[in-house]
Backbone as numpy.savetxt, mean C-alpha at the origin, in Angstrom:
# Nx Ny Nz CAx CAy CAz Cx Cy Cz
-11.25 -6.00 1.59 -10.05 -5.09 1.49 -8.81 -5.88 1.90
-8.94 -6.97 2.62 -7.79 -7.69 2.95 -7.00 -8.30 1.85
-7.67 -8.73 0.81 -7.10 -9.24 -0.37 -6.31 -8.12 -1.09
-6.83 -6.90 -1.17 -6.14 -5.81 -1.73 -4.93 -5.44 -1.07
-4.93 -5.42 0.21 -3.76 -5.12 1.02 -2.71 -6.09 0.79
-3.01 -7.39 0.82 -1.99 -8.43 0.56 -1.46 -8.38 -0.84
-2.31 -8.08 -1.90 -1.83 -7.93 -3.17 -0.89 -6.73 -3.32
-1.28 -5.58 -2.67 -0.34 -4.36 -2.83 0.99 -4.56 -2.11
0.95 -5.30 -0.99 2.16 -5.68 -0.31 3.05 -6.48 -1.04
2.45 -7.52 -1.76 3.16 -8.39 -2.62 3.86 -7.57 -3.89
3.05 -6.66 -4.47 3.55 -5.94 -5.58 4.71 -5.00 -5.04
4.57 -4.41 -3.90 5.56 -3.53 -3.45 6.83 -4.32 -3.17
6.76 -5.48 -2.60 7.96 -6.25 -2.25 8.73 -6.61 -3.60
7.87 -7.25 -4.53 8.41 -7.68 -5.76 8.95 -6.49 -6.64
8.28 -5.32 -6.56 8.83 -4.12 -7.24 10.09 -3.75 -6.75
10.26 -3.77 -5.42 11.63 -3.34 -4.84 12.68 -4.27 -5.13
12.40 -5.61 -5.05 13.42 -6.62 -5.26 13.84 -6.60 -6.81
12.81 -6.49 -7.65 13.17 -6.40 -9.06 13.85 -5.10 -9.34
13.51 -4.06 -8.80 14.18 -2.78 -9.05 15.65 -2.92 -8.70
15.99 -3.52 -7.56 17.40 -3.62 -7.17 18.16 -4.56 -8.18
17.55 -5.65 -8.56 18.19 -6.60 -9.49 18.36 -5.90 -10.84
17.38 -5.13 -11.32 17.43 -4.47 -12.59 18.40 -3.27 -12.66
18.81 -2.75 -11.43 19.74 -1.67 -11.37 21.04 -2.14 -12.03
21.47 -3.42 -11.92 22.63 -3.97 -12.44 22.51 -4.49 -13.87
21.30 -4.63 -14.29 21.04 -5.21 -15.67 20.52 -4.35 -16.68
19.36 -3.66 -16.28 18.71 -2.77 -17.25 18.18 -1.60 -16.49
18.68 -0.37 -16.75 18.36 0.85 -16.01 16.91 1.27 -16.22
16.41 1.22 -17.37 15.02 1.62 -17.61 14.02 0.68 -16.90
14.27 -0.57 -16.95 13.39 -1.52 -16.31 13.49 -1.24 -14.77
14.60 -0.90 -14.22 14.78 -0.60 -12.86 13.86 0.60 -12.42
13.88 1.57 -13.23 13.17 2.87 -13.02 11.52 2.55 -13.06
11.26 1.74 -14.00 9.78 1.38 -14.10 9.39 0.55 -12.85
10.32 -0.33 -12.44 10.05 -1.15 -11.26 9.85 -0.35 -9.98
10.77 0.68 -9.88 10.66 1.50 -8.67 9.43 2.42 -8.71
8.99 2.86 -9.90 7.78 3.57 -10.09 6.56 2.70 -9.62
6.58 1.45 -10.02 5.42 0.57 -9.64 5.48 0.33 -8.17
6.67 0.25 -7.55 6.76 0.09 -6.11 6.29 1.28 -5.42
6.59 2.45 -5.88 6.12 3.67 -5.20 4.58 3.85 -5.34
4.10 3.47 -6.56 2.55 3.54 -6.62 1.87 2.53 -5.77
2.40 1.35 -5.67 1.84 0.36 -4.76 1.89 0.81 -3.28
2.87 1.33 -2.82 3.06 1.85 -1.51 2.14 3.04 -1.21
1.99 3.91 -2.24 1.09 5.12 -1.98 -0.39 4.54 -1.95
-0.71 3.66 -2.87 -2.07 3.05 -2.80 -2.36 2.35 -1.53
-1.36 1.59 -1.03 -1.59 0.93 0.19 -1.76 1.87 1.38
-1.01 2.98 1.51 -1.19 3.94 2.54 -2.63 4.61 2.41
-3.04 4.96 1.19 -4.32 5.57 1.01 -5.36 4.50 1.46
-5.25 3.22 1.06 -6.22 2.25 1.52 -6.24 2.06 3.02
-5.10 2.19 3.68 -5.08 2.08 5.10 -5.70 3.22 5.87
-5.56 4.37 5.29 -6.05 5.62 5.84 -7.59 5.57 5.72
-8.14 5.15 4.55 -9.54 5.06 4.28 -10.20 4.03 5.29
-9.47 2.93 5.50 -9.97 1.86 6.37 -10.02 2.35 7.83
-8.96 3.16 8.23 -8.83 3.64 9.62 -10.02 4.70 9.83
-10.26 5.54 8.86 -11.38 6.54 8.90 -12.74 5.80 9.07
-12.92 4.74 8.42 -14.20 3.96 8.38 -14.31 3.34 9.74
-13.20 2.76 10.33 -13.22 2.20 11.69 -13.50 3.28 12.76
-12.97 4.47 12.60 -13.15 5.54 13.55 -14.70 5.98 13.45
-15.20 6.07 12.26 -16.62 6.48 12.20 -17.47 5.44 12.83
-17.19 4.17 12.74 -18.03 3.15 13.37 -17.88 3.19 14.85
-16.62 3.47 15.35 -16.51 3.64 16.81 -17.27 4.78 17.30
-17.34 5.86 16.53 -18.00 7.07 17.05 -19.51 6.80 17.09
-20.08 5.97 16.15 -21.51 5.70 16.11 -21.90 4.82 17.33
-20.95 3.99 17.82 -21.20 3.07 18.79 -20.68 3.60 20.20
-20.46 4.86 20.43 -19.90 5.46 21.64 -21.02 5.78 22.54
-20.97 5.19 23.69 -22.13 5.35 24.63 -21.49 6.02 25.94
-20.43 6.82 25.78 -19.85 7.51 26.99 -20.64 8.69 27.46
-21.42 9.32 26.66 -22.10 10.44 26.98 -23.59 10.09 27.23
-23.94 9.46 28.18 -25.27 8.91 28.47 -26.23 10.10 28.54
């Protein structure tokens, strides 16, 4: 999952930078770039939530506080 997170962060950064540049050059390309940016951010958040739930489940399985 580490590679996916890095890839999505790269896509989000490039999408935002290209979107700002395209605002001055080509409006439709800017809109598409911002949509890609938004999708990458949403996917990244979903991936982080799934990973956190998985970690929480593993912590609960190895919880020995209730002897």
